[in-house]
N, C-alpha and C positions, 0 to 999 in steps of 0.2 A: 628065972633070972633075966632072960632075954626080954620078956614082956615087961618086967619091972624096970629094966634099964631104959626101954623105949618110953615108958610113962615118965620116968625121971627126966629124960631128955626133952620130952614134950612140955612138961611143966616148966623146965628151965627156959624153953623158948618163949612160953607165955609170959613168964616173969620178966624176961629180958625185954619183950615187946612192951609190957606195961611200964617198965622203968623208962624206956625210950619215950613212950607217949607222955608219961608224967614229966619227964625232963623237958619235952617240947612244950607242953602246956605251961609249965612254970617259967620257961624261957620267954614264951610269948606273953605271959602275964606280966613278967618283969619289964619287957619292952613296952607294953601298953602303959604300965604305971609310970615308967620313965618318960614316955612320950607325953602323957597327961601332965606330969610334973614340969616337963620342959615347956609345954604350952602355957602353963600357969606362970612360970618364971618370965616367959616372953610377953606376958600381958595379954594373951589371947582371951577373947570373951568366953564366958561359960554358957552364954545363951545367944541365940541368933539375934544379931542387932536389928532392931526395928528401923526400917527405912521411912523417915518422916518427910524429909525434904531432899533437894538435890545435894550432891557432894559439895562441901564448903569450899570456897575460894577457887572455884572452877573457872577456867578461861578457855573458850573454844570459838573458833571462827566457823560457823555453820553455813554450809553452802548447799542449796537445793536448785532444782531446775529453774525456778522462777525468782529466787531471791537468795541473798546471803546476808548474814548479820552476826554481830558479836554477841555471844552468850557468856555472861559472867555472873557468878554468884558471890554473895558475901559470906562471912564466917558462919552464918546460920543456915546456909544452903538456899537462901532466897535470891531470886533474880532481882536484886535491888542493891542500892548503895549500903555501905556499912551504917548501921543505925544503933545509937546508944539505947540501952534499955531504959534509962532514966529520961523522962520527958523534961523539956525546958519549961520555964514558967510561961503559962498562957498558950502552950502548944496543944493542939488537938491532933489525934491520930485516928485514921480510919484504915482498918486492915481490909484489903480487897482479896477475897478468896475465889478460886475458880480453877478451871483447867488450862489447857494450852492457849485458849483465846484470851484469858486474863494474863497468863505468863507472857504472851506476845510472840508466839511462834511466827516467824516471817518478817519481823520488823525490829529496828534498833530499840534499845530500852527507852530512849527519850521520845520515841514516837508512840508509845503505848498510851491508852486512855488513862491509866492510873497516873502516869507522869504528867499528862496534859491537865488532869484535874488539879494536881498539886500546883502546876504553873498558873492555872486560872485563879486559884485562891490566893496565891502569893502576890499576884498583880493587884489584888484588892487590899493588900495589907494584912490579910488574915494568915496566921501561922498554922496551916493545916498540912499534915503529913499523910499521904496516901501510900501505905506500905503494900507492895505487890506480893501477894501470897499465891500467885498462880503456880500450878503444877501440871506439867504435860502428862497426858495419858491418865489423868486422875478422874474420879467421880466424887460425889459428896463424901464418901467414907474417907478418902485419902486427903482431899483438900480441907475437910473439916478437921481431920486429925492433925494436919499441919497447923491450923489455927489454934487448936487447943494446946498443942505441945510446943509450939514455937511462937505463934502470934500473940498469945496472951501475955507472954513475957515482956512484950513491948508496951504494955499498959494501954491498949487501944481504947478509945472512947466509943468506937462503933465498929461493926462488922458489916461489910457490903458483900453479899453472896452473889456472884455472877454465874447464873445457871445457864448451861448450854444444853440443847435438847439431848445430845448423846450421853449426857450424864445418866439418863435412864438406862441405856444399854450398858454403860460402864459401871453400873451398880450390881453387886452380886445378888443372886437369887436367894441366898441364904446367909445369915450372919452366924459365925461360929464363936463370936465373942461380943461383949457389950461395946458399942461404939466409943472410941477414944479412951478406953481404959488404959491405965498405966501398966507397963510391962505385960502386954497381952501374951497369952500362951500361944505357942506355935503348934498347929495340928501335926501329930506324929502317929505313926503306926505303933502297935504294942511293942514290937522289937526295938524301934527307935526310942521309945520312951524308956525302955529298960536300959539301952545303951547310954542314953543321956543321963540316967540316974547315977550310974557308976562312973562314967567317963564323959562328962558334959563338954569339955573343951575339944576332945577328939571328935565327938559327934557334931558339934557346932562347926568345926572346920570342914568336915565332910559336907554338911548342909550348905555352907557358904560356897564351896566349890561346885556343888550340884546346881545351886541357884544361878551362879554365874554362867554355867554351861547352858542351862535352859534359856537364860536371857540372851546369850549369844546366838543360840539357835533360832530364837523368835524374832530377833531384830536384825541380824546380819546374815545375808546369804549372797552367794555369787551365782546361784541358779534358782531364781525365784519361782519359775514355773514348776520345776521338779519338786521343790520344797512344798509348795502349796498343794500340788496335785497329790503328793504322798500323804499329806495331812487329810485331804478330802477322801482318799481311799480308806484311810484309817477310820474316818467317821462314817463310812458306808455310803458315800455319795457315788452315784452311778458314773460309769465311764462316759456315757452320753453327755451328761452335764459337765463333766470335766473337760471333754473335748470341745464342747460349745464355749466354755469359759476360755480355754486356751486360744481359740480362734478369734475371740471378741476383744481381748485386752490389747491396747496399743503397744506395739513392740518397743517404741521409743521410751515409753514409761517403764516397761520391764527392764530395759537397759539402765534407766535411771535408778530403779530399785537395786539392781545388781551392783551399781556403783555407789550405793548409799546416798543418792541424791534425790530420792523420792520415797514417800511413805508407802510401803508395800501393803499396809492394811487397807488402804483406799481401794486397791485392786483385788485383794483376797476376799473381802467381805462378800462380794457378789456371788462367790462360789460357796464359801464356808458359812455365811450368815446373811442371805439375801434380804431378810426382814430387819436388818440392823436399823435402818432409818424409819421404816413404818412402825416398828416397835417404839422408837424414840419419840416420834412426832405424834402418832395416833394414840399410843398407849392403850391398845384395845385387846391384843392377844393375851391369853392366860399368862404367858411368859413375861410380857411387858408389864401387865398389872402386878404380877408378883414382884418384879424389880422395883416398880414405882412404890409399892407398899414398903419395901425395905428402905428405899430412898426417903420416904416419908418419915420412917422411924429414925433414920440417921439425922435428917434435918431437924426433927423435933428434939433430938438429943443435943444438937448444936444450939438450938434456941435456949434450952435449959442451961447450958454452960454459959451463954451470954447473960442470962438472968442472974445466975449465981455470981458472976463477976461484974454485974452492973454495966454491961456493955450493950449498947443499942444495936439493933440488927435490922437490915433492910435487904431486899432482893431485887436483882435485875435479871431479866431474861434476854440473853443475846441470841437472836434467832439464827437458825441454820439458813444457808443460801437457798435451800429447797423451799423455804417458806416465803421468800421475798424476791428472789432473782430468777426471772424466766430463763436466762442463759444457762443456769445450772441444770435445767431439765433437758438440755440439748443432747443428742445422741453421742456427741464426742466428749461429754463429761465423763471422767474416769469412773465415777460411781455408777452412772447409767450404763456405760459401755460394758462394765464388768458384771452386770446382772442384778444390781440392787433394785428393790422396789422403790420407785420415786413417783409420787402421785401429784397430778396437776392441781387438784383441789387445795393443796397446801399453800398455793400462792395467793389465796384470798380467804377472808373470813378467819375465824378462830380455829386453831387446831387443838387436838386433845391435850397436848402438853401445856399450851397456853391456858386452857380452861382449868386444868388441874392445879397449876401454880397459882392462878388467880384465886381459886377457891381455898387453897391451902393457906395463902397469906391472909386472906380476909378472915378466915376462922381464927387466926392467931393475932389479928390486928398488926400485921407487919407491913410496912410500906413496900409497894411493889411497882416496878416500872417494866413494862413490856415494850421492847424496842422494835417489835415486828412491823408495826404500821409506819414508824419513822423510817425504817430501812427500806420498806416498799416505796415510800414516797421519794426518797433520795435516789434509789436505783432507777425509778421511772424518769427522773430528771437527768439521768446520764452518769451518775457517780458509780465508780467501780469500788465496791466495798469489800469484795472478797478476791483472793487470788484464784484465777480461773481453774487451775489444776489442783492445787493443794487445798483450797477451800477456807483457809484461815483469813483473818481480817488483814486487809492492806493498810498502809498508813492512813488512807482516806477513811477506811472503816473504823480505825481507832479514833480519828478526829470526830467522826459522826457520833461514835459512842460517847466520847468525852464531852462533847457539847450537849448531847441529850441528857446525860446524867447531871451535868452542871446546871442546866436549866431546871431540871427536876428538883435538885437540892436548893436552888434559889427560890423557886416558886411555891414549894410545899415544905411543911415542917417534917422532913424525913428524919433528921437527927437533931434532937433538942440540944445536944452538946456542941453542935456545929454553929459557929458564929455566922450571922447573916452578912455576906459581903456587900460592899457598896454597890456592886453591879446588880444586887437584888432590887434596887429601886428602878432599874431600867427594865424595858421589855426583854423577855428571854431571847437570846441570840440564836441564830441558826448557823451551822457550820459553813465556812466558805466553800 
């Protein structure tokens, strides 16, 4: 009887435990279902929103160590004025795609070469709109995606791709989806795919919060040296190299990074990726060649989208200061001081990226303008085309770019849809 009583008591405890566990599971499930339903009623997305452009209608006064400027976007997230989707009679539109050099980091909007080009053509009586589709921190995949998903809605007659050498390093080594596809799938682990299948809005909100946290950690820090050193140790970089890097970077620029007044990646690449520029300009290492091949496939997909939409396409190479400005090779240049490989032979002759872009455009019969020699000539004559520390184009650099592209458009049949301005009868001008 005593043993039977113990068994009954034990069985009762197990049953009670199972009941409590079942109640907990059901309660948790009910909370999850109510949360998912609440997110649905609140209009929260069921899929991670694809970031195509900047946030719309953004207004910021951006201040760096060398410059400050107003950054403002339109309702489509472009750093441009509000533009109607419907063109006026006789209006021609050229969409200008590229990274921060096209977007105009470091200068006011009306100082950018895209705005200057529009001004040049308006002075001749031609109604030509140059839509700025620049996107900071982007490579061909991102600014091409912006053109396909935003730019084409403006009914452009032509696309002008402004390639900057680090577009190679800013291209992924592997594509996980077809370039520019609609509603691209987000890479997820098996667990996250299962979670997303049953409770998509809960999973999406978790992903949004995680993404914001990663972005905050990557872009904002008040202890730059510790943050980068920790990342270097995580990558297995030796303490000797970390200590050498810490002692080489200018403390004034470190302070600028900690105050969000200087781009920290300029200093961190020398430790984390010293081949950043050699890969971008020489395109010789296996890693660089792999990235170039991916960039090739992305740009080829962009050409196909232009063909389907009857949009003409041309390409301009905006050179890096390391290809044309001897001052950028000085020891006090932040890239040089922090340990990046910068080679003197880049200052003369053709570099790997120039040759690859020339070959790529020739094979596809795409008009191509390489500004390297023009920039070398102007810098030799005393023009300061780049900000010394930041490396982006100064207002003079944008003027040089605008004049060179205008002369090219005037003297050659780059875009058949572009009316020949009256200035075409004159000798091409040089920038003041």
